C-alpha positions as a printed Julia matrix, in Angstrom:
416×3 Matrix{Float64}:
 35.26  19.84    0.22
 34.94  20.16    4.0
 38.25  20.04    5.82
 38.51  18.73    9.42
 38.45  21.29   12.21
 42.15  20.61   12.88
 43.09  21.48    9.31
 41.02  24.64    9.36
 42.73  25.61   12.6
 46.1   25.04   10.92
 45.26  27.24    7.91
 43.87  30.07   10.06
 46.84  29.94   12.41
 49.33  30.14    9.59
 47.44  32.93    7.86
 47.27  34.97   11.07
 50.9   34.3    12.05
 52.37  35.45    8.74
 51.87  39.24    9.09
 53.04  39.01   12.73
 56.47  37.84   11.65
 57.47  41.49   11.59
 60.3   43.48   10.11
 63.86  42.29    9.86
 64.86  41.92   13.45
 65.98  39.32   15.92
 68.78  36.86   15.59
 66.5   33.89   14.91
 64.71  35.63   12.03
 67.96  36.74   10.42
 69.52  33.31   10.87
 66.48  31.62    9.32
 66.64  33.86    6.24
 70.39  33.41    5.92
 69.96  29.65    6.11
 67.14  29.74    3.53
 69.14  31.82    1.1
 72.13  29.52    1.44
 69.94  26.43    0.86
 68.51  28.12   -2.19
 71.99  28.84   -3.54
 73.2   25.29   -2.81
 70.2   23.91   -4.72
 71.16  26.07   -7.67
 74.78  24.92   -7.47
 73.7   21.34   -7.42
 71.43  21.93  -10.46
 74.39  23.38  -12.38
 76.7   20.51  -11.49
 74.15  17.8   -12.22
 73.46  19.02  -15.77
 77.17  18.89  -16.67
 77.98  16.13  -19.22
 80.42  13.4   -18.18
 80.12  11.24  -21.29
 77.96  10.54  -24.28
 74.29  11.05  -23.26
 75.33  11.01  -19.62
 75.29  13.84  -17.07
 76.58  14.14  -13.53
 72.99  13.85  -12.38
 72.67  10.5   -14.16
 75.92   9.31  -12.56
 74.79  10.34   -9.08
 71.48   8.54   -9.44
 73.19   5.32  -10.48
 75.74   5.47   -7.7
 73.48   6.92   -5.0
 75.89   9.78   -4.4
 73.47  12.69   -4.22
 73.9   13.21   -0.5
 77.71  13.27   -0.72
 77.64  15.89   -3.45
 75.24  18.07   -1.45
 77.55  17.87    1.56
 80.43  19.1    -0.59
 78.34  21.99   -2.01
 77.23  22.88    1.51
 80.88  23.88    2.11
 80.9   26.34   -0.75
 82.47  29.68    0.07
 80.24  32.65    0.9
 81.41  35.53   -1.25
 80.97  39.03    0.15
 78.66  38.1     3.0
 74.82  38.23    3.09
 73.28  41.28    1.37
 69.95  42.75    2.36
 68.13  43.88   -0.77
 65.42  45.44    1.38
 64.02  44.99    4.9
 63.02  41.37    4.31
 64.88  40.16    1.21
 68.29  38.59    1.64
 70.77  37.45   -0.98
 73.91  35.36   -0.67
 76.49  34.4    -3.29
 78.25  31.08   -3.06
 81.26  29.83   -5.03
 83.12  26.52   -5.09
 86.04  25.47   -7.19
 85.57  22.89   -9.88
 88.49  20.95   -8.42
 86.67  20.38   -5.09
 83.55  19.22   -6.87
 85.56  16.93   -9.16
 87.33  15.33   -6.21
 84.0   14.7    -4.5
 82.55  13.0    -7.57
 85.7   10.94   -8.03
 85.43   9.81   -4.43
 81.77   8.86   -4.92
 82.74   6.7    -7.93
 85.69   5.14   -6.14
 83.65   4.21   -3.1
 81.03   2.42   -5.23
 82.93   0.13   -7.56
 80.81  -1.31  -10.32
 77.95   1.14   -9.97
 79.34   4.03  -11.95
 78.71   3.99  -15.75
 82.06   5.85  -16.16
 85.33   4.5   -14.71
 87.18   6.87  -12.38
 90.11   7.34  -14.79
 87.8    8.17  -17.69
 85.89  10.54  -15.45
 89.03  12.46  -14.57
 89.91  12.85  -18.26
 86.44  13.94  -19.28
 86.25  16.55  -16.49
 89.85  17.75  -16.48
 88.81  21.28  -17.47
 86.97  21.54  -14.11
 90.34  22.23  -12.49
 90.35  25.61  -14.22
 86.8   26.69  -13.45
 84.39  27.26  -10.6
 80.7   27.04   -9.94
 78.74  29.94   -8.39
 75.17  30.76   -7.58
 73.05  33.41   -5.85
 70.41  32.43   -3.39
 67.53  34.6    -2.24
 65.04  34.4     0.57
 62.16  36.63    1.53
 60.39  36.97    4.86
 56.9   35.5     5.01
 55.37  38.9     5.73
 57.28  40.57    2.86
 56.09  37.86    0.46
 52.57  39.11    0.98
 53.59  42.41   -0.63
 55.18  40.91   -3.76
 53.49  41.55   -7.08
 53.9   40.07  -10.58
 57.11  41.5   -12.07
 55.59  41.36  -15.56
 52.02  41.23  -16.91
 50.49  37.75  -16.23
 47.2   36.71  -17.68
 44.36  36.88  -15.15
 46.09  39.11  -12.61
 45.23  42.44  -14.2
 41.97  42.89  -12.29
 43.09  41.37   -8.96
 43.08  43.96   -6.19
 45.63  44.25   -3.38
 43.52  42.39   -0.84
 42.77  39.39   -3.05
 46.42  39.13   -4.13
 47.58  39.04   -0.51
 44.91  36.4     0.29
 46.19  34.31   -2.58
 49.76  34.48   -1.28
 48.64  33.71    2.27
 46.65  30.73    0.97
 49.72  29.41   -0.87
 51.83  29.71    2.28
 49.15  27.95    4.31
 48.84  25.27    1.62
 52.62  24.59    1.77
 52.41  24.15    5.55
 49.34  21.98    5.19
 51.03  19.7     2.66
 54.07  19.31    4.9
 52.07  18.49    7.99
 49.77  16.03    6.23
 52.82  14.17    4.9
 54.39  13.63    8.34
 51.22  12.73   10.21
 51.55   8.94    9.61
 55.14   8.81   10.97
 55.33   6.93   14.25
 57.56   8.16   17.13
 59.2    5.45   19.28
 56.27   5.01   21.63
 53.85   3.9    18.9
 51.72   6.98   18.5
 51.76   8.82   15.18
 52.94  12.34   14.68
 49.36  13.24   13.76
 48.0   11.75   17.0
 50.58  13.56   19.07
 49.7   16.91   17.49
 45.94  16.3    17.77
 46.2   15.51   21.48
 48.71  18.21   22.45
 47.98  21.71   21.23
 51.44  22.95   22.33
 53.17  20.46   20.02
 50.88  21.4    17.14
 51.48  25.1    17.78
 55.27  24.63   17.77
 55.11  22.91   14.36
 52.61  25.39   12.87
 54.41  28.45   14.2
 57.74  27.21   12.86
 56.34  26.59    9.4
 54.57  29.99    9.45
 57.89  31.72   10.2
 59.84  30.08    7.37
 61.26  32.35    4.66
 60.0   32.07    1.07
 62.64  30.99   -1.42
 60.52  30.9    -4.6
 57.27  32.56   -5.62
 55.71  32.75   -9.1
 52.43  34.34  -10.25
 50.9   31.99  -12.83
 48.15  32.56  -15.42
 44.64  31.97  -14.12
 45.2   33.94  -10.87
 47.33  31.18   -9.35
 50.4   31.81   -7.21
 53.0   29.1    -6.48
 55.59  29.4    -3.75
 58.1   27.38   -1.82
 59.14  27.89    1.79
 62.47  26.93    3.32
 61.81  23.9     5.5
 64.05  20.84    5.59
 63.04  17.46    7.02
 65.9   17.62    9.53
 64.82  21.04   10.83
 61.18  20.01   11.12
 62.15  16.81   12.94
 64.05  18.82   15.53
 61.1   21.15   16.04
 58.68  18.22   16.54
 61.13  16.22   18.64
 61.92  19.1    21.03
 58.22  20.03   21.42
 56.97  16.48   21.88
 59.66  15.65   24.44
 59.41  19.0    26.2
 55.64  18.7    26.54
 55.91  15.05   27.65
 53.65  14.19   24.7
 55.66  10.99   24.04
 56.73   8.34   26.48
 60.27   8.21   25.14
 63.6    9.64   26.34
 64.93  12.51   24.17
 68.13  10.49   23.46
 66.39   7.19   22.69
 68.24   5.63   19.72
 64.84   4.89   18.11
 64.52   8.59   17.31
 67.12   8.11   14.58
 64.59   6.0    12.69
 62.01   8.75   13.08
 64.49  11.32   11.73
 65.01   9.08    8.7
 61.22   8.8     8.22
 60.94  12.61    8.18
 63.62  12.73    5.49
 61.88  10.1     3.41
 58.27  11.12    3.8
 58.12  14.9     4.24
 56.44  16.53    1.25
 58.15  19.32   -0.65
 57.19  22.59    1.11
 55.42  23.93   -1.95
 51.98  25.56   -1.89
 49.45  26.98   -4.31
 46.88  29.71   -3.89
 44.32  31.45   -6.09
 42.87  34.91   -6.08
 39.13  35.33   -6.31
 37.71  35.96   -9.8
 37.29  39.58  -10.87
 34.32  40.98   -9.06
 35.05  39.05   -5.84
 33.71  35.95   -4.25
 30.08  36.71   -4.89
 30.6   36.54   -8.64
 32.01  33.1    -8.27
 29.31  31.95   -5.88
 26.65  33.1    -8.28
 27.77  30.46  -10.74
 27.51  27.58   -8.27
 23.97  26.7    -9.25
 25.21  25.0   -12.41
 25.08  21.27  -13.23
 26.3   18.75  -10.62
 28.69  15.86  -11.04
 27.26  12.39  -11.79
 27.25   9.82   -8.99
 28.89   7.11  -11.13
 32.61   7.7   -11.91
 33.42   8.1   -15.6
 35.67   5.6   -17.33
 38.72   7.83  -17.0
 38.46   7.92  -13.17
 40.84   4.99  -12.7
 43.44   6.18  -15.2
 46.48   8.41  -15.1
 47.48  11.28  -17.32
 50.84  12.9   -17.85
 52.32  15.83  -19.75
 55.71  17.04  -20.81
 56.92  20.64  -20.54
 60.04  22.18  -22.02
 62.1   25.31  -21.47
 65.38  26.61  -22.81
 68.4   26.55  -20.54
 69.82  24.16  -17.94
 69.26  26.1   -14.73
 66.92  25.7   -11.82
 64.77  28.49  -13.24
 64.56  26.66  -16.59
 63.41  23.5   -14.85
 60.7   25.41  -13.02
 59.6   26.99  -16.29
 59.44  23.55  -17.84
 57.33  22.34  -14.88
 54.96  25.25  -15.38
 54.69  24.41  -19.07
 53.93  20.79  -18.22
 51.28  21.83  -15.72
 49.59  24.04  -18.3
 49.44  21.1   -20.7
 48.19  18.85  -17.93
 45.37  21.27  -17.14
 44.39  21.26  -20.84
 44.13  17.46  -20.71
 42.03  17.7   -17.57
 39.66  20.17  -19.24
 39.34  17.86  -22.25
 38.16  14.81  -20.24
 34.68  13.72  -21.47
 31.65  14.15  -19.24
 28.98  12.82  -21.61
 26.53  14.59  -23.95
 29.41  16.05  -25.94
 30.58  17.94  -22.85
 34.0   18.05  -21.27
 35.11  18.55  -17.7
 36.27  22.0   -18.73
 32.74  22.83  -19.98
 31.28  21.78  -16.62
 33.91  23.77  -14.71
 32.94  26.95  -16.57
 29.37  26.62  -15.38
 29.93  25.21  -11.87
 32.16  27.06   -9.33
 32.38  23.95   -7.11
 33.74  21.88   -9.98
 36.18  24.62  -10.93
 37.55  24.84   -7.42
 37.79  21.05   -7.13
 39.89  20.98  -10.27
 42.14  23.68   -8.88
 42.63  21.64   -5.69
 43.35  18.47   -7.64
 46.34  20.1    -9.31
 48.32  19.73   -6.09
 48.36  15.96   -6.63
 50.37  16.34   -9.85
 53.97  15.32   -9.38
 57.1   15.69  -11.6
 58.61  12.26  -12.19
 61.27  12.8   -14.84
 63.64  15.63  -15.71
 65.95  15.51  -18.73
 68.61  18.11  -19.66
 69.43  18.02  -23.34
 72.85  19.59  -23.82
 72.61  19.36  -27.62
 69.51  21.54  -27.82
 70.03  23.55  -24.64
 66.63  22.63  -23.23
 65.21  20.91  -20.17
 62.2   18.63  -20.29
 60.0   17.79  -17.31
 57.24  15.2   -17.2
 54.44  15.4   -14.63
 51.76  12.87  -13.87
 48.37  12.98  -12.19
 46.27  10.08  -10.89
 42.72  10.78  -11.96
 41.35   8.95   -8.95
 42.56  11.92   -6.92
 40.76  14.22   -9.32
 37.48  12.31   -9.03
 37.84  12.23   -5.28
 38.11  16.06   -5.16
 35.17  16.4    -7.52
 33.03  14.16   -5.31
 34.03  15.9    -2.09
 33.43  19.27   -3.71
 29.76  18.41   -4.05
 29.41  19.12   -0.34
 30.88  22.58   -0.44
 28.66  25.5     0.55
């Protein structure tokens, strides 16, 4: 697949900028890491609260979805107390510990229910009875963030299949690729958004290098709040980047560079801010290390069979998979997502390609097909999460549109 020059510029810029982020130093860097760690802790708090039961087969998360009260709960959790102050684990790893009383959370949920009469599946008086023990408890969580340069030095904390023979350079390249992929996904998702003067965000960045640089540099400087080494030499990570923060970066750069014909305080910018919140992709990226023996070993296999011109019957279908993990924490949900992705990849490999062959068979013989399948995994999206209090497990379902897979396979035919 041949990416446009602008996208290649983005990836190279991010990859080069990451090591230059430097050691812990500077108020802006410390503030970014503190903010990222707090956001990470708040997400964990919300996960804990949402999995709490409020009735038969009903959780706080279910109640919030039906009442539309997710934002109000998050605002309450944002005011959780910072216990003990930020703690530097090393030069570029920061931890914070947040705590909030169950009473404050209960009052927030009661207010959400009271302000939306008829939408809550549980009346306010019943809710107060069911959650009365919250007045004697509290919720707490630890959030962590790592500088983008330090993330390059992280290694698997336990043996992971496929990473045994990966050398230092290839591991760092995989992490850098995941960071660049996260930035790429974010930027591609906001490109269609239209500022007040009618241009799109993508057009503004394409025509003004200073605006593009401001967005790219900001994403490259964001701390990493999650990173996992997966089987098959894949690394997944998440950077700390909120839609509101990214909007401010773009807005200030576009106005400052006179790249838009709109006043900085034009009320129409409020609509653009909302579009950022609604359309910005999750800042999650994926990267892969080269196969053992380096890139040449992979390239040597590229002379295998090519994909057919006519799409197979499955090309207009959708597949899904369900993953499970024990526990009801954010980590358990991520483990369930990983389990679902492994099962989804197995389904991809099993897709028929004629002559008693499967897509997995072709991928083993053709490096271009293999890499196209790896790229297509980024189109998979979780669409349902269930916490089962009775069994102590979390289930996550992910889906993948096979038209996206076929599109990557076709574009991959043009790779060098």
